[in-house]
C-alpha positions in Angstrom: -41.5 -11.5 79.4 -42.7 -14.1 76.8 -43.2 -17.7 77.8 -41.2 -20.5 76.6 -41.9 -21.4 72.9 -44.5 -24.1 72.6 -43.6 -27.5 71.3 -44.8 -28.7 67.8 -46.8 -31.4 69.6 -49.1 -28.6 71.2 -51.0 -28.6 67.7 -52.0 -32.2 68.2 -55.4 -31.2 69.4 -57.8 -34.0 70.5 -60.9 -34.8 68.6 -62.6 -37.4 66.7 -59.8 -37.3 64.1 -56.5 -39.1 64.3 -53.0 -37.5 64.1 -50.1 -38.8 62.2 -46.9 -38.1 60.0 -46.9 -38.7 56.3 -43.6 -38.4 54.2 -44.4 -36.5 51.0 -42.0 -35.0 48.5 -39.1 -35.5 50.9 -40.7 -33.7 53.7 -42.6 -34.9 56.9 -46.0 -33.7 57.0 -48.3 -33.9 60.0 -51.9 -34.6 59.2 -55.2 -34.9 61.0 -57.4 -37.4 59.3 -61.0 -38.6 59.7 -63.6 -40.7 57.7 -63.6 -43.1 54.8 -64.4 -42.5 51.1 -63.1 -40.4 48.3 -60.1 -38.3 49.5 -60.5 -34.6 50.4 -57.5 -32.5 51.3 -58.0 -29.3 53.3 -55.2 -27.0 53.1 -55.0 -24.0 55.5 -53.4 -20.7 55.1 -51.6 -17.9 57.0 -51.3 -17.5 60.1 -53.1 -20.7 60.9 -52.6 -24.5 60.9 -54.7 -27.6 60.3 -57.1 -26.8 63.0 -58.7 -24.0 60.9 -60.5 -26.9 59.2 -61.9 -28.8 62.3 -65.6 -27.9 61.5 -65.2 -29.3 57.9 -63.3 -32.3 59.0 -66.3 -33.6 60.9 -69.0 -32.4 58.5 -67.3 -33.9 55.4 -66.3 -37.2 57.1 -69.8 -37.7 58.3 -71.1 -37.4 54.7 -68.8 -40.2 53.5 -65.6 -38.6 52.7 -61.9 -39.5 53.7 -60.9 -36.0 55.0 -57.2 -35.1 55.6 -56.1 -31.8 56.9 -52.2 -31.3 56.8 -50.0 -28.8 58.5 -48.3 -27.2 55.3 -44.5 -27.4 55.3 -43.2 -25.0 57.9 -46.2 -24.9 60.0 -47.5 -26.7 63.1 -46.1 -30.2 63.6 -44.9 -30.6 59.9 -41.2 -30.2 58.9 -39.7 -26.7 58.8 -36.8 -27.1 56.2 -34.6 -24.1 55.4 -36.1 -23.8 51.8 -39.0 -24.9 49.5 -41.5 -22.2 50.3 -42.5 -21.4 46.8 -45.7 -22.3 44.9 -44.1 -25.2 42.8 -42.8 -27.0 45.8 -46.2 -26.5 47.6 -47.9 -28.0 44.8 -45.5 -31.1 44.8 -46.0 -31.4 48.4 -49.9 -31.7 47.8 -49.3 -34.3 44.9 -46.9 -36.3 47.0 -49.3 -36.3 49.9 -52.0 -37.6 47.7 -49.6 -40.5 46.6 -48.4 -41.2 50.0 -52.0 -41.5 51.2 -52.4 -44.4 48.7 -54.7 -42.4 46.4 -54.4 -41.6 42.6 -56.3 -38.2 43.0 -58.0 -36.1 45.4 -60.4 -33.0 45.8 -58.3 -30.0 47.1 -60.1 -27.6 49.4 -57.8 -24.6 50.1 -58.1 -21.3 52.1 -55.6 -18.5 51.6 -52.3 -20.1 51.0 -53.9 -23.5 50.7 -56.0 -21.8 48.0 -52.8 -20.8 46.2 -51.6 -24.4 46.5 -54.9 -25.6 45.0 -54.8 -23.3 42.1 -51.1 -24.3 41.5 -51.5 -28.0 41.8 -54.6 -27.9 39.6 -52.3 -26.3 36.9 -49.3 -28.5 37.2 -50.6 -31.7 38.4 -54.1 -32.1 36.7 -54.2 -35.7 36.9 -53.8 -35.8 40.6 -56.5 -33.2 41.1 -60.2 -34.2 40.8 -61.7 -30.9 41.7 -60.8 -27.7 43.7 -62.6 -25.6 46.0 -60.9 -22.3 46.8 -61.8 -20.1 49.8 -60.6 -16.7 50.3 -57.9 -16.7 47.4 -58.2 -15.1 44.1 -56.4 -16.7 41.2 -52.6 -15.9 41.7 -52.6 -14.0 38.3 -55.7 -11.9 39.4 -53.7 -10.9 42.5 -50.6 -10.0 40.6 -52.8 -8.0 38.2 -54.7 -6.0 40.9 -51.7 -5.1 43.0 -50.3 -3.6 39.8 -53.3 -1.7 38.6 -55.1 -0.9 41.8 -52.5 0.3 44.5 -55.0 2.4 46.4 -57.4 -0.8 46.6 -55.8 -4.2 46.7 -52.2 -2.7 47.0 -53.2 -1.0 50.1 -55.4 -3.9 51.6 -52.3 -6.3 51.3 -49.5 -3.8 52.1 -48.2 -6.1 54.8 -46.7 -8.1 51.9 -44.0 -5.4 51.3 -43.2 -5.2 55.0 -42.7 -8.9 55.2 -39.9 -8.8 52.7 -37.4 -7.3 55.2 -34.9 -9.9 56.8 -35.6 -11.2 60.3 -37.2 -8.1 61.7 -40.9 -9.4 60.6 -40.1 -12.7 62.3 -39.3 -10.9 65.6 -42.4 -8.8 65.3 -44.6 -11.7 64.6 -43.9 -13.5 67.7 -43.4 -10.5 70.1 -45.7 -10.1 73.1 -47.0 -13.6 72.8 -47.5 -13.3 69.0 -49.9 -10.4 69.6 -49.4 -9.5 65.9 -51.1 -12.7 64.9 -54.1 -11.9 66.9 -54.1 -8.4 65.1 -54.2 -9.9 61.6 -57.1 -12.4 62.7 -59.2 -9.4 64.0 -58.3 -7.0 61.2 -59.0 -9.6 58.4 -62.0 -11.4 60.0 -65.6 -10.5 60.1 -67.4 -9.4 63.3 -66.8 -11.8 66.3 -63.8 -13.4 64.8 -61.6 -14.7 66.3 -62.9 -16.2 69.5 -60.7 -16.3 72.6 -59.7 -20.0 71.8 -59.0 -19.2 68.2 -56.7 -16.2 69.2 -55.0 -18.2 71.8 -54.4 -21.3 69.6 -53.1 -19.3 66.5 -50.9 -17.1 68.6 -49.4 -20.1 70.3 -48.8 -22.0 67.1 -47.0 -19.0 65.5 -44.4 -19.2 68.4 -43.5 -22.7 67.7 -39.9 -22.6 66.7 -39.4 -22.0 63.0 -42.9 -21.2 62.1 -42.6 -17.5 62.0 -39.7 -17.7 59.6 -41.2 -20.4 57.4 -44.7 -18.8 57.0 -42.9 -15.5 56.0 -40.8 -17.2 53.5 -43.9 -18.0 51.4 -44.8 -14.2 51.3 -41.2 -13.5 50.4 -41.1 -15.9 47.5 -44.3 -14.8 46.0 -43.0 -11.0 45.9 -39.4 -11.7 45.1 -40.2 -14.2 42.4 -41.8 -11.4 40.3 -38.4 -10.3 39.3 -36.9 -13.6 38.7 -37.1 -16.5 36.2 -39.0 -18.7 38.5 -41.7 -16.1 38.8 -42.0 -16.1 35.0 -42.3 -20.0 35.1 -45.0 -19.6 37.7 -47.0 -17.2 35.7 -46.6 -19.3 32.5 -47.8 -22.4 34.4 -50.8 -20.6 36.0 -52.0 -19.3 32.4 -52.9 -23.0 31.8 -56.6 -23.0 32.2 -57.7 -25.2 35.1 -60.0 -27.9 33.5 -61.4 -29.6 36.5 -64.5 -28.3 38.3 -63.9 -25.2 40.5 -65.9 -23.9 43.5 -64.8 -20.5 44.4 -66.0 -19.0 47.8 -65.1 -15.6 49.0 -66.0 -13.4 51.8 -68.1 -10.4 50.9 -66.5 -8.4 53.8 -62.8 -9.7 53.3 -60.7 -6.5 53.8 -57.5 -8.4 52.8 -58.1 -10.1 49.4 -60.8 -8.0 48.1 -63.9 -9.5 46.4 -63.2 -7.3 43.3 -59.9 -9.1 42.9 -61.3 -12.5 43.4 -64.3 -12.0 41.0 -62.2 -12.1 37.9 -60.8 -15.5 38.6 -63.0 -17.6 36.3 -61.3 -16.4 33.3 -58.5 -19.0 34.2 -61.0 -21.8 34.4 -62.0 -23.8 31.3 -64.0 -26.5 33.4 -67.1 -25.8 35.4 -66.8 -22.8 37.6 -69.1 -22.0 40.5 -68.8 -18.6 42.3 -70.3 -17.7 45.6 -69.9 -14.5 47.8 -70.8 -15.0 51.3 -72.1 -11.6 52.4 -70.9 -10.2 55.8 -67.9 -12.8 56.1 -64.3 -11.8 56.4 -61.3 -13.5 55.3 -61.5 -16.7 57.6 -64.5 -18.5 55.9 -64.1 -21.9 57.2 -64.4 -20.6 60.9 -66.5 -17.5 60.5 -69.2 -19.3 58.6 -68.5 -23.1 59.2 -72.0 -24.5 58.7 -72.6 -22.4 55.5 -69.2 -23.5 54.2 -69.6 -27.0 54.9 -73.2 -27.1 53.4 -71.9 -25.5 50.2 -69.0 -27.8 50.0 -71.1 -30.9 50.4 -73.7 -29.8 47.7 -70.7 -29.2 45.4 -68.9 -32.5 46.4 -72.1 -34.5 46.0 -73.1 -33.0 42.5 -72.1 -35.3 39.6 -68.8 -34.4 37.7 -69.9 -32.5 34.7 
């Protein structure tokens, strides 16, 4: 029998950072914050929460940056409203968070869905976005293209997306048996040795917070169902605008979910400086599988003068 569902406060994990709530775009977002200096937002993906960036929070703050890692809407200790799980609202949340933190702009560092938020925000809020670093997330139009033209490659690698379209059953499956399926995704998409017992336990528990399973799946439902709706056409049109800020694109060479071949064509959507780096032997969860390498690459890129 499953234990009682964890409280949202269970993700307020102790560390050198401080936790607080910030109101942005009409939604209360929980953030972990550390350091002083230029603002860097660290945006997590599925099936995780802010804690995925714990290593980079410390490393970037020690190097002179104000580093903020939010729980995206629907995750962790942030609000879980009934709607708003589309890319436009996600980008609006990011822009609203920058303003609520008292800054005019920020560097965005996004993994997985946080990477999609970064690509989108750079296209629709260019004045608020100074640079973006995208980890484990091809440009959204590259993903669309590869799902269509490579069903035996990228289509098969991301086949879980189609199962997520069913109502309610995926939510029940995601939290069943102490969220065992979350641990399965972490092991299937990660490289050797990932996740640790602690990572497995924390991410499984965080998915069982009431509302998280449904909210996290709503992102996946929007990205698929919008393909056949006007909002999906608007999204594609917005993302065709070339990103003109500097872009760092990191991808795991052993990522079995979002394939390296899918990611490698993303530079065509960037008109600004574009740096691509493949991390050999690393799976989908780069910030935790290769924390020191990721932090070092990020810091070298952040410290380089803006071209």
